[in-house]
C-alpha positions in Angstrom: 2.7 6.4 18.6 2.6 10.1 17.8 1.3 11.3 14.5 4.0 11.8 11.9 4.8 15.3 11.0 5.3 14.4 7.3 4.3 11.6 5.0 6.4 10.9 2.0 5.2 8.6 -0.8 6.5 6.2 -3.4 4.6 7.2 -6.5 4.8 4.6 -9.4 2.5 1.8 -8.4 1.7 3.2 -5.0 -0.2 6.3 -6.0 -0.6 5.9 -9.8 -1.4 3.1 -12.2 1.7 3.3 -14.4 1.0 0.1 -16.4 -2.5 0.8 -17.7 -1.7 4.5 -18.2 1.5 3.9 -20.2 -0.2 1.2 -22.2 -3.0 3.6 -23.0 -0.7 6.3 -24.3 1.4 3.8 -26.3 -1.7 2.2 -27.8 -2.9 5.6 -29.0 0.4 6.2 -30.7 0.6 2.7 -32.2 -3.0 2.7 -33.4 -2.5 6.1 -35.1 0.5 4.7 -37.0 -1.2 1.4 -37.8 1.4 -0.6 -35.8 0.3 -4.0 -34.5 1.9 -3.9 -31.1 0.5 -5.2 -27.8 0.6 -2.0 -25.7 0.6 -3.7 -22.3 3.5 -5.9 -23.3 5.3 -2.9 -24.5 4.6 -1.0 -21.2 5.8 -4.0 -19.2 9.0 -4.3 -21.2 9.6 -0.5 -20.8 9.2 -0.8 -17.1 11.3 -3.9 -17.1 14.3 -1.7 -17.9 13.7 0.6 -14.9 15.6 -1.2 -12.2 18.6 -2.3 -14.3 19.0 1.3 -15.5 19.0 2.7 -11.9 21.2 -0.1 -10.6 24.0 1.0 -12.9 23.9 4.4 -11.1 23.4 2.9 -7.6 26.4 0.6 -8.1 28.6 3.5 -9.2 28.8 2.4 -12.8 27.7 5.8 -14.0 26.9 9.2 -12.5 23.4 10.3 -11.6 21.0 10.8 -14.5 17.4 11.9 -14.0 14.8 9.3 -14.6 13.3 11.2 -17.5 16.5 10.6 -19.4 16.8 7.0 -18.3 13.2 6.4 -19.4 14.2 7.7 -22.9 17.3 5.5 -23.0 15.1 2.6 -22.0 12.5 3.5 -24.6 15.2 3.2 -27.3 16.1 -0.3 -26.0 12.5 -1.4 -26.0 11.7 0.0 -29.5 14.7 -2.0 -30.8 13.4 -5.1 -29.0 10.0 -4.7 -30.7 11.6 -3.9 -34.1 10.3 -0.4 -34.0 13.5 1.7 -33.9 13.0 3.0 -37.4 9.4 4.0 -36.8 10.2 7.0 -34.5 12.5 10.0 -34.9 14.0 11.8 -31.9 11.1 14.2 -31.5 8.6 11.4 -31.7 10.5 9.3 -29.1 10.6 12.3 -26.8 6.8 12.8 -27.2 6.2 9.1 -26.4 8.5 9.3 -23.4 6.1 11.9 -21.9 3.6 9.0 -21.3 5.2 8.9 -17.8 3.8 12.3 -17.1 0.2 11.1 -17.7 -0.3 8.4 -15.2 -3.8 8.1 -13.6 -4.0 8.0 -9.8 -5.6 5.0 -8.2 -9.3 5.9 -7.2 -8.5 6.5 -3.5 -5.5 8.7 -3.9 -6.5 12.3 -4.5 -9.2 12.4 -1.9 -7.0 10.6 0.6 -4.0 12.9 0.1 -6.2 15.9 0.5 -7.5 14.5 3.8 -4.0 13.7 5.0 -2.7 17.1 4.0 -4.9 18.6 6.7 -2.9 16.8 9.3 0.7 16.8 8.1 3.1 17.6 5.3 2.8 15.4 2.3 5.4 15.0 -0.5 6.5 12.4 -3.0 9.7 10.4 -2.4 9.9 8.9 -5.8 12.7 7.9 -8.2 11.1 10.3 -10.6 12.7 13.6 -11.2 11.4 16.9 -9.7 10.2 17.9 -13.2 8.5 14.6 -13.8 6.8 14.6 -10.4 5.6 18.2 -10.9 4.0 17.4 -14.2 2.5 14.2 -12.9 1.0 16.1 -10.0 -0.5 18.7 -12.4 -1.9 15.9 -14.6 -3.4 13.8 -11.7 -4.3 16.5 -9.2 -1.9 15.3 -6.6 -1.9 18.1 -3.9 1.7 18.0 -2.7 3.0 20.5 -0.2 6.4 20.2 -2.0 8.3 17.9 -4.4 11.0 15.7 -2.9 12.6 12.5 -4.2 15.7 10.9 -5.6 16.9 14.0 -7.4 17.7 15.7 -4.1 20.1 12.9 -3.2 21.4 12.4 -6.8 20.8 8.7 -6.3 18.0 6.2 -6.4 15.9 4.3 -3.9 16.4 2.1 -2.1 19.8 3.8 -1.3 19.7 5.2 2.3 20.6 8.7 1.4 17.5 9.2 -0.6 15.3 8.8 2.4 17.6 10.8 4.7 18.0 13.7 2.3 14.2 14.0 2.0 13.8 14.2 5.8 16.7 16.7 5.9 15.0 18.8 3.2 12.0 19.1 5.5 14.2 19.7 8.6 12.7 16.7 10.3 14.1 13.8 12.1 13.5 10.5 10.3 11.4 9.3 13.2 9.0 12.1 12.5 8.5 11.0 8.9 6.5 8.1 7.5 7.3 6.5 4.2 4.3 5.1 2.4 4.7 2.5 -0.3 3.1 -0.5 -2.0 6.6 -2.2 -2.2 8.0 -4.0 0.8 11.6 -3.5 -0.3 11.1 0.3 -0.3 9.8 0.1 3.3 12.7 -2.1 4.4 15.2 0.6 3.3 13.1 3.4 4.8 12.9 1.7 8.1 16.6 0.9 8.1 17.1 4.7 7.7 15.0 5.4 10.7 11.7 6.4 9.1 8.3 5.1 10.1 6.6 2.9 7.5 3.1 2.3 6.0 2.1 -0.4 3.5 -0.7 -0.3 1.1 -1.3 -3.2 -1.3 -1.8 -2.5 -5.0 -2.4 -6.0 -6.2 -2.9 -5.1 -9.9 0.1 -2.8 -10.3 1.8 -5.3 -12.6 -1.5 -6.7 -14.1 -3.5 -9.8 -13.3 -0.5 -12.0 -13.0 1.2 -10.0 -10.2 3.0 -12.2 -7.8 4.9 -9.8 -5.4 3.9 -7.2 -2.9 0.4 -8.7 -2.6 0.6 -8.3 1.2 3.0 -6.9 3.8 6.0 -9.0 4.6 6.9 -7.3 7.9 5.4 -5.6 10.9 5.2 -2.1 9.3 3.9 0.7 11.5 0.7 1.1 9.5 -1.2 -1.2 7.2 -3.9 0.7 5.2 -6.3 -0.2 2.5 -6.7 3.3 1.2 -4.5 6.5 1.3 -7.3 8.1 3.3 -6.8 5.5 6.0 -3.6 7.2 6.9 -5.6 10.2 8.1 -7.4 8.1 10.6 -5.8 8.4 14.0 -5.2 5.1 15.7 
């Protein structure tokens, strides 16, 4: 198999630890206000609104809305669930929403991406907006060649056009692009769109009780233990 000309990456969970990072930012805010809230439970509930919010767009129930705005809508729902809606004004909710711009990369990510960048184009293929991915890259030192993702297609993964629009933006055939993810369903959709696929397990993405995506569930083109492993020619 020839080396891919580009690698595009899922980001939340695959490259960054969203759960602990969001919980850390929320804990700081809650502690400052003297609020007795379990920050990890809050982060889990916030993330729990992620797929339902995008599904309303994927199903045609509403037009495309960038993930930054969906996160803010979801935050309002979760604040209400925790009985905290009266504790935050609009500016304070917007500030808390920026927790998603401060997600720590997993330990292998930055060095691995830099190694891979010497061989091919690297870019995110995330449901995060271009603005969110840009700020997250600045925060975590992610050395992208460019920022791609769902916003180009005005839809959300795992819709086929997201993967194809990212390949088209690079003027590459799907077969020359490898999608890298810690989520099997993401790779199913990418492979169906003609991309090559690589799986990396992140068994603590959802905390110690994680029960899904602990291992590959198909014969993906590459299985790696670190992002740097992609740079090793087989």
